Structures are given as C-alpha cells and as structure tokens.
C-alpha positions in Angstrom: 11.4 -21.3 10.7 12.0 -21.2 6.9 14.4 -22.6 4.4 15.1 -21.4 1.1 17.5 -22.5 -1.8 17.2 -24.2 -5.3 16.9 -27.4 -6.4 17.6 -29.5 -9.8 15.4 -32.2 -11.3 16.8 -35.0 -13.4 15.5 -38.6 -14.7 11.9 -37.9 -15.8 10.8 -41.5 -16.3 7.4 -41.7 -17.4 5.8 -45.3 -17.9 3.2 -45.6 -20.6 -0.2 -44.9 -19.5 -2.0 -47.3 -17.7 -5.3 -46.2 -18.3 -6.0 -44.2 -21.7 -9.6 -43.3 -22.5 -12.0 -40.6 -24.0 -9.0 -38.3 -24.0 -7.7 -38.7 -20.5 -4.5 -40.4 -19.7 -3.6 -41.5 -16.2 0.2 -42.7 -15.8 3.1 -43.1 -13.6 6.5 -40.8 -13.5 9.6 -41.2 -11.4 12.2 -38.4 -11.2 14.9 -37.1 -8.7 15.6 -33.8 -7.3 19.0 -32.4 -5.9 18.3 -29.7 -3.2 20.8 -26.6 -2.3 20.6 -23.8 0.2 19.0 -24.2 3.6 18.1 -27.8 2.6 20.8 -30.0 1.4 19.5 -33.2 0.1 18.4 -35.3 -2.4 14.8 -37.1 -3.1 13.2 -39.6 -5.4 9.5 -38.3 -6.4 6.6 -41.0 -7.6 4.1 -39.2 -9.4 0.6 -40.2 -10.5 -0.4 -38.0 -13.5 -3.8 -37.2 -15.3 -3.8 -35.4 -18.3 -6.7 -34.2 -20.4 -7.5 -33.1 -24.4 -7.3 -29.6 -23.0 -3.4 -28.6 -22.9 -3.5 -26.6 -19.6 -6.2 -28.9 -17.7 -4.0 -31.6 -16.0 -3.1 -33.0 -12.5 -0.6 -35.0 -10.2 -0.5 -36.4 -6.8 3.0 -37.5 -5.7 5.0 -39.0 -2.8 8.7 -37.6 -2.4 11.3 -38.9 0.3 13.9 -36.5 0.7 17.1 -37.1 2.6 20.1 -35.1 3.7 20.2 -32.0 6.0 17.9 -29.4 6.8 18.9 -26.2 9.0 21.9 -28.1 10.0 19.9 -31.4 10.9 20.2 -34.7 9.3 17.5 -37.3 8.3 14.9 -37.8 6.0 11.1 -37.0 5.2 8.2 -37.5 3.1 6.2 -34.8 1.3 3.2 -35.3 -0.3 2.1 -33.3 -3.6 -1.2 -32.3 -4.7 -1.2 -30.0 -8.2 -3.7 -29.1 -10.3 -3.7 -27.0 -13.6 -7.3 -25.9 -14.4 -7.0 -24.4 -18.2 -3.6 -22.7 -16.7 -4.8 -21.6 -13.2 -2.5 -23.6 -11.0 -2.6 -24.8 -7.4 0.0 -26.6 -5.6 0.3 -28.0 -2.2 3.2 -29.6 -0.8 3.0 -31.0 2.7 5.5 -33.3 5.4 3.5 -36.4 5.9 3.1 -36.3 9.8 5.5 -38.6 11.6 7.3 -39.7 8.5 10.7 -37.6 9.5 13.7 -39.7 10.9 16.8 -38.8 12.7 17.6 -35.2 13.9 14.6 -34.1 11.7 11.8 -36.4 14.0 8.8 -34.3 14.6 9.3 -32.2 11.2 5.8 -30.4 10.0 5.4 -28.1 7.0 4.4 -26.9 3.9 6.9 -26.2 0.7 6.3 -24.0 -2.3 8.3 -24.4 -5.3 8.9 -21.4 -7.8 9.4 -22.4 -11.5 11.5 -19.0 -13.2 10.8 -18.1 -16.9 14.6 -19.4 -17.5 13.3 -23.0 -16.2 15.5 -22.8 -12.9 13.7 -24.3 -9.7 13.7 -22.8 -6.1 11.7 -23.8 -2.9 10.6 -22.0 0.1 9.9 -24.5 3.2 7.9 -23.2 6.1 8.6 -25.8 8.8 8.5 -26.5 12.5 10.6 -28.9 14.4 
C-alpha cells in the first residue's frame, strides 16, 4: 500500500556540537513533525548530524517515533533515517524499524520518501505493508 500527504516541521533544537575537530562537527538535533494526508500523526525526531568544511557535504542518522493514524489504523511506530549529501548529491533512506509498531499498526513494514519542494513545503510517500 502507499500513503501520501504533507508534513510540517517545527522546533529545530540544535545542541552545541559535542565533537568539533579538523573542520568536522558532530552534534545532536531534536525536532517535531505534523503529518497530514493518509498518515495523520505527530512525531519527534532525534538526529545525530555531521557537517564538514564543504557546504554540501554532510550527513545525519535519526530515529523518529511517529504516533497517529495510518490508513485509518491507530498506533505508533519508529523509523530510522540515513541521509548523506556528497557535494550536493543526496541520498536518503527512511525505513520502519522492524517490530516497532504498536496498536492497530503492529506488523508494519515499509519505507518513506520525503520531498522538499522549491517553495520549502514538505511531502511524503510511504510504501508499507501490514
């Protein structure tokens, strides 16, 4: 099945880097999201970020707990992010953590893509099985 919709982000809370050496910084960020569409939910995202002296070369890994309703089913689940920007060439994988889903979403598996439009708006496509 495929779920589609939009989301907003809020509360970009960046802590001071805990490693800053040779032009590379590693830090923590917490933020929240509100999803609309086939997934109606809120989430909290915990990101571990790395940035370099090259503006378009950076990376993050994150865990995000999403709670709400997916395709009419209530529950929560966790997704793992793995994102890399290699001099502007970007890759992103967001996968459901196996067996992390609760409630009517138990057994959920899937991968989510996010799109950031030129105007800054965010949308998602979530391919999943239950």
